[in-house]
Backbone bond lengths (Angstrom), bond angles and torsions (degrees), N, CA, C in turn:
res aa  C-N    CA-C-N  psi(-1)  N-CA   C-N-CA  omega(-1)  CA-C   N-CA-C  phi
1 M - - - 1.495 - - 1.501 105.82 -
2 L 1.311 114.33 144.57 1.459 121.76 -179.13 1.526 106.26 -136.93
3 V 1.382 116.27 125.31 1.432 122.88 177.94 1.526 110.72 -125.80
4 N 1.319 116.28 127.64 1.391 118.34 178.15 1.557 107.30 -118.41
5 F 1.329 117.27 143.33 1.448 123.74 178.05 1.543 112.62 -147.41
6 S 1.287 111.95 136.02 1.414 115.08 177.36 1.569 109.60 -141.53
7 A 1.244 118.09 148.85 1.539 121.85 178.04 1.582 106.85 -146.58
8 S 1.319 108.21 153.39 1.464 114.94 172.57 1.566 111.14 -149.55
9 Y 1.255 114.37 143.36 1.455 119.73 176.66 1.519 107.62 -128.74
10 N 1.344 115.19 119.92 1.503 119.32 179.58 1.459 109.95 -112.80
11 D 1.282 118.74 126.00 1.394 126.66 176.22 1.496 110.72 -118.97
12 Y 1.365 114.72 67.76 1.478 118.89 -175.66 1.527 109.46 -87.20
13 T 1.338 115.77 144.15 1.483 121.70 167.89 1.492 105.34 -144.23
14 F 1.330 115.16 149.11 1.389 121.04 174.18 1.504 108.51 -87.17
15 T 1.349 118.34 130.61 1.391 119.23 176.56 1.536 107.38 -89.11
16 E 1.288 120.05 -24.77 1.427 123.58 173.41 1.627 108.67 -160.11
17 F 1.298 115.26 126.58 1.471 119.46 179.83 1.565 109.26 -143.39
18 S 1.296 116.98 98.25 1.464 117.66 171.53 1.507 106.91 -108.79
19 D 1.347 112.45 140.31 1.471 121.00 -173.99 1.554 107.32 -137.24
20 R 1.353 114.39 159.73 1.454 117.88 171.51 1.517 112.02 -78.94
21 D 1.228 117.99 142.91 1.496 121.73 172.87 1.544 108.11 -71.28
22 L 1.375 118.25 118.62 1.384 121.96 -169.36 1.511 114.51 -67.07
23 L 1.420 112.89 -33.30 1.446 112.98 178.79 1.539 112.36 -70.90
24 Q 1.345 113.28 -38.69 1.456 114.30 177.85 1.562 112.72 -69.38
25 A 1.295 115.70 -33.13 1.473 119.08 175.68 1.503 111.05 -64.01
26 S 1.296 119.20 -38.56 1.536 120.69 177.55 1.530 109.81 -66.26
27 L 1.320 117.61 -21.56 1.528 118.65 179.23 1.563 109.98 -95.12
28 G 1.301 114.71 3.19 1.476 120.71 178.17 1.512 116.53 88.11
29 N 1.320 117.28 9.97 1.392 123.66 176.08 1.522 114.31 -99.06
30 T 1.364 115.63 147.92 1.447 117.88 177.98 1.597 106.78 -108.20
31 V 1.307 111.87 108.70 1.495 119.17 175.76 1.456 108.33 -128.36
32 N 1.304 116.30 120.34 1.540 121.85 -179.26 1.534 108.83 -89.38
33 V 1.409 111.85 142.39 1.467 120.71 177.00 1.470 109.16 -121.55
34 D 1.324 116.46 136.91 1.506 121.47 172.60 1.445 112.18 -79.35
35 R 1.340 121.54 114.20 1.461 123.05 -175.80 1.481 107.70 -114.36
36 T 1.315 122.94 20.42 1.479 123.36 -174.01 1.484 111.21 -62.19
37 D 1.355 122.91 -28.99 1.464 121.40 -174.78 1.549 111.29 -85.53
38 E 1.325 120.48 6.76 1.483 122.46 179.99 1.499 109.62 -82.60
39 P 1.313 116.03 156.28 1.503 121.18 175.59 1.596 102.03 -83.23
40 F 1.408 111.79 161.74 1.466 116.82 174.55 1.620 108.44 -67.43
41 P 1.301 114.15 136.55 1.497 114.65 177.11 1.464 110.55 -74.69
42 V 1.357 117.44 147.82 1.407 125.42 169.95 1.551 108.39 57.41
43 S 1.188 120.27 40.57 1.491 125.59 -179.90 1.449 108.17 -139.43
44 P 1.330 123.44 91.66 1.479 126.75 173.90 1.508 107.09 -62.21
45 E 1.372 113.12 144.55 1.491 117.51 177.33 1.559 109.52 -70.60
46 Q 1.253 118.92 -30.56 1.470 123.81 -175.70 1.621 112.69 -135.56
47 T 1.241 114.20 133.55 1.516 117.61 169.29 1.553 108.56 -139.45
48 Y 1.340 112.31 145.23 1.404 121.09 -177.23 1.493 104.23 -139.44
49 S 1.336 115.11 148.27 1.518 119.84 166.39 1.466 106.97 -151.74
50 V 1.407 112.83 147.91 1.426 119.86 176.49 1.503 106.23 -146.04
51 G 1.337 114.17 142.07 1.420 124.35 175.56 1.517 110.61 -134.38
52 V 1.327 112.89 135.39 1.452 118.46 177.89 1.551 110.94 -134.08
53 Q 1.342 115.07 134.44 1.423 119.18 176.24 1.491 106.71 -143.58
54 Y 1.380 113.40 156.71 1.423 120.15 179.68 1.519 108.20 -143.01
55 T 1.284 119.94 129.95 1.497 124.47 -177.38 1.484 110.12 -107.83
56 W 1.429 114.99 125.47 1.420 122.02 173.32 1.542 109.61 -107.14
57 D 1.373 112.83 116.94 1.492 118.41 175.87 1.486 106.22 -85.75
58 T 1.417 112.64 127.14 1.444 118.81 176.71 1.512 108.64 -126.38
59 S 1.343 113.74 -179.34 1.492 118.28 177.72 1.550 114.44 -69.56
60 V 1.255 115.50 -15.93 1.488 121.43 175.59 1.534 119.05 -106.13
61 G 1.344 113.39 2.39 1.444 118.52 176.36 1.613 109.72 135.13
62 A 1.263 111.39 -173.06 1.487 117.33 178.76 1.486 114.63 -106.45
63 F 1.295 112.64 133.35 1.472 122.90 -179.18 1.473 110.23 -107.67
64 T 1.343 119.71 127.74 1.432 121.11 -175.25 1.547 110.13 -137.61
65 P 1.408 116.86 105.48 1.435 120.93 169.41 1.523 106.50 -84.93
66 R 1.431 111.47 149.11 1.498 114.17 176.50 1.590 107.57 -148.05
67 I 1.260 114.29 146.90 1.430 124.40 177.10 1.518 110.73 -130.15
68 D 1.338 116.12 131.97 1.453 120.17 173.25 1.438 108.27 -124.12
69 A 1.371 118.60 138.43 1.484 122.77 169.47 1.543 110.23 -131.92
70 S 1.326 114.79 144.83 1.480 118.81 -179.18 1.553 107.07 -138.65
71 Y 1.330 114.35 136.65 1.463 118.43 -178.97 1.588 106.34 -124.55
72 K 1.311 114.58 139.79 1.512 125.59 170.40 1.497 108.30 -128.51
73 S 1.307 113.48 134.10 1.525 119.02 176.39 1.452 105.71 -74.14
74 E 1.316 115.25 174.62 1.391 125.19 177.68 1.593 111.75 -46.27
75 I 1.298 116.00 146.46 1.506 118.47 -173.69 1.529 109.62 -138.53
76 Y 1.348 112.34 138.11 1.543 119.48 177.94 1.561 104.54 -96.37
77 L 1.372 113.99 136.17 1.486 117.79 -172.88 1.585 108.61 -118.82
78 G 1.237 119.75 9.38 1.477 120.95 -175.45 1.558 113.67 -78.23
79 L 1.364 108.23 156.95 1.523 116.31 178.30 1.496 112.79 -121.23
80 D 1.280 123.19 -3.41 1.435 125.11 -177.77 1.488 113.32 -147.61
81 R 1.231 123.30 171.79 1.392 129.92 -174.86 1.626 109.03 -64.00
82 G 1.256 118.03 -36.40 1.484 119.60 178.35 1.560 107.66 -66.76
83 S 1.200 121.25 -36.77 1.478 123.66 178.11 1.468 108.24 -62.19
84 F 1.403 119.13 -45.44 1.415 120.93 177.98 1.511 116.61 -61.89
85 E 1.333 112.98 -36.55 1.468 118.85 179.65 1.459 107.25 -68.08
86 A 1.294 122.14 -40.82 1.514 127.78 178.15 1.503 107.76 -64.54
87 Y 1.291 117.17 -42.51 1.530 122.01 -177.44 1.524 107.21 -66.20
88 E 1.286 119.51 -39.25 1.498 120.68 174.27 1.521 116.86 -60.80
89 R 1.365 112.73 -35.15 1.468 119.31 173.94 1.540 112.99 -72.74
90 D 1.304 115.78 -47.12 1.390 121.80 -169.97 1.538 107.49 -151.24
91 K 1.343 119.05 104.54 1.458 120.73 -170.89 1.513 113.75 -59.39
92 S 1.342 114.62 -25.19 1.472 117.43 -176.29 1.500 112.43 -76.33
93 L 1.295 118.45 -7.19 1.467 119.34 175.75 1.505 116.90 -79.03
94 A 1.331 114.82 -24.00 1.472 119.30 178.35 1.514 111.72 -148.44
95 G 1.372 112.65 35.49 1.473 114.41 -178.13 1.564 105.99 -162.12
96 D 1.284 112.11 177.63 1.476 118.91 179.12 1.459 104.42 -137.49
97 D 1.413 115.11 150.73 1.456 120.56 176.12 1.504 110.14 -76.04
98 A 1.383 113.27 172.06 1.438 116.10 174.59 1.466 115.56 -63.65
99 K 1.195 118.90 147.12 1.529 122.58 -173.81 1.520 112.15 -138.53
100 T 1.366 111.90 145.19 1.487 119.42 171.35 1.555 106.80 -121.56
101 L 1.292 116.39 128.96 1.492 122.09 179.34 1.522 105.65 -114.20
102 V 1.299 114.62 140.52 1.516 120.77 177.32 1.546 109.09 -125.63
103 D 1.280 116.98 133.66 1.445 125.12 175.21 1.541 107.09 -120.80
104 L 1.295 114.39 145.07 1.546 122.25 179.75 1.481 110.90 -128.93
105 R 1.317 116.12 149.97 1.476 116.82 -177.18 1.568 106.82 -155.85
106 F 1.362 116.44 135.64 1.429 117.80 174.09 1.527 105.42 -132.66
107 S 1.370 115.21 130.89 1.566 116.86 -176.77 1.495 107.88 -133.04
108 W 1.304 112.82 159.42 1.437 125.57 171.15 1.505 107.67 -128.88
109 S 1.286 115.30 134.63 1.559 119.33 174.24 1.516 107.23 -125.42
110 S 1.293 117.47 141.21 1.461 121.98 176.04 1.483 113.02 -65.30
111 L 1.340 117.09 167.46 1.433 121.17 -176.08 1.475 115.27 -58.51
112 D 1.343 119.16 -31.21 1.441 126.50 176.12 1.529 114.45 -87.95
113 Y 1.352 115.00 -4.09 1.469 121.93 -177.44 1.475 117.74 63.81
114 R 1.428 117.75 12.94 1.444 119.11 -178.04 1.624 108.29 -88.67
115 T 1.235 117.72 -20.61 1.485 122.80 -179.35 1.499 109.86 -118.36
116 S 1.323 114.61 130.56 1.531 115.57 175.56 1.534 106.57 -144.74
117 V 1.276 111.78 154.47 1.447 123.38 173.41 1.546 109.56 -134.29
118 A 1.336 114.21 137.51 1.530 119.10 -178.98 1.477 109.00 -137.62
119 A 1.237 112.00 147.87 1.486 122.29 167.69 1.455 112.51 -120.35
120 F 1.309 118.52 136.67 1.526 118.09 -176.88 1.536 108.74 -140.86
121 V 1.352 107.43 159.41 1.440 120.39 168.18 1.520 109.89 -132.26
122 K 1.334 116.09 123.36 1.421 121.96 178.64 1.549 105.32 -103.52
123 N 1.342 116.19 138.41 1.502 123.06 -179.10 1.530 105.07 61.23
124 A 1.312 119.60 56.68 1.436 120.60 -173.54 1.506 113.09 -59.48
125 T 1.329 117.40 -30.30 1.492 119.44 -179.69 1.477 112.87 -89.48
126 D 1.270 118.40 7.38 1.425 124.10 177.33 1.570 114.91 56.44
127 E 1.294 114.07 39.20 1.401 122.69 -176.64 1.471 112.93 -67.54
128 R 1.351 120.77 135.24 1.422 123.24 -178.73 1.536 103.44 -95.82
129 Y 1.338 117.50 123.87 1.434 119.91 -173.45 1.625 105.94 -148.72
130 L 1.351 108.61 159.37 1.505 118.66 -177.72 1.598 103.79 -110.19
131 P 1.295 115.33 109.97 1.440 116.51 171.95 1.544 115.65 -76.41
132 G 1.304 114.85 -17.08 1.416 120.57 179.48 1.536 113.58 -175.09
133 A 1.313 115.55 158.49 1.498 119.41 -177.84 1.497 107.34 -158.60
134 A 1.321 114.91 166.65 1.445 119.81 178.66 1.587 101.79 -133.50
135 S 1.400 113.25 96.57 1.411 117.37 -178.08 1.577 108.49 -99.03
136 V 1.339 117.81 111.89 1.394 123.84 -175.36 1.521 108.67 -127.20
137 G 1.352 116.16 69.95 1.433 123.87 -172.13 1.564 113.56 -68.84
138 S 1.362 112.82 -36.22 1.447 115.04 -173.39 1.514 110.14 -74.16
139 S 1.336 120.46 -47.42 1.376 120.27 -170.64 1.593 109.63 -88.05
140 L 1.293 119.77 -37.79 1.480 119.33 -174.84 1.536 109.70 -107.86
141 G 1.306 119.32 -19.21 1.366 122.57 -178.95 1.517 114.55 73.71
142 T 1.323 116.00 19.45 1.428 119.07 -175.87 1.574 110.52 -144.58
143 F 1.354 113.85 173.76 1.405 118.18 -174.77 1.524 107.36 -137.37
144 F 1.305 115.81 117.50 1.425 121.01 -177.90 1.536 107.96 -94.33
145 S 1.310 119.54 132.39 1.465 118.34 177.03 1.571 106.08 -150.61
146 F 1.316 112.29 160.82 1.473 119.74 177.14 1.569 107.76 -135.69
147 Y 1.288 113.49 148.32 1.524 115.82 176.64 1.472 112.27 -94.94
148 G 1.318 113.77 153.31 1.521 121.86 178.00 1.502 105.88 -73.14
149 E 1.355 113.10 170.97 1.447 119.20 -179.11 1.486 115.38 -65.51
150 P 1.355 113.84 137.82 1.508 114.86 178.00 1.544 107.25 -73.04
151 R 1.340 112.19 -171.55 1.490 116.97 -179.39 1.514 108.40 -54.78
152 T 1.314 113.61 134.82 1.491 118.61 -171.37 1.634 103.42 -134.29
153 Y 1.282 117.54 129.25 1.463 123.62 175.45 1.537 108.41 -106.41
154 G 1.343 114.13 158.39 1.450 119.78 179.91 1.464 112.92 -167.36
155 L 1.320 112.80 157.54 1.483 123.70 172.25 1.520 105.89 -121.74
156 E 1.320 111.88 144.84 1.516 116.50 177.48 1.479 106.47 -131.28
157 F 1.302 116.61 130.43 1.539 123.27 176.51 1.530 104.70 -117.83
158 R 1.299 116.12 138.74 1.519 119.75 -178.12 1.517 102.58 -143.62
159 Y 1.329 109.53 136.62 1.522 121.51 166.61 1.437 110.56 -134.50
160 E 1.253 117.45 128.79 1.553 122.79 177.34 1.491 108.28 -107.60
161 Y 1.355 113.74 133.26 1.480 120.01 179.46 1.459 111.40 -131.49
């Protein structure tokens, strides 16, 4: 049996954060903005992951089921003051809710471990999540984001020689 676990808790705060206003900078002006009250971008407060697998050795080879789950708390994805102001009004504009992702795998290996076959499902619960974004509300007035892969199935064949 193999069990993996990890956890992190991040309590970031800016003690001082002065930045240039991106819109004004694009117009050639230097205007500083105090961003000290903003959360750290792309830094969830809490993350957890756990993986569990067990291998059964049999007369026809080894069978190993595995499950992995990972959790990330709410995340802010903004890059400028406009993003933060939008995030304060509606968190979905420059952030993502807390998410839990689950992956599954079942494998068989021959007695000599040279041949193996595995079936897997990534994002088994088909969770919609944002692995990243570029929220630039002040300069461009928009928020670019992309979604992570939906539920994905696969088979893996391996032969070592």
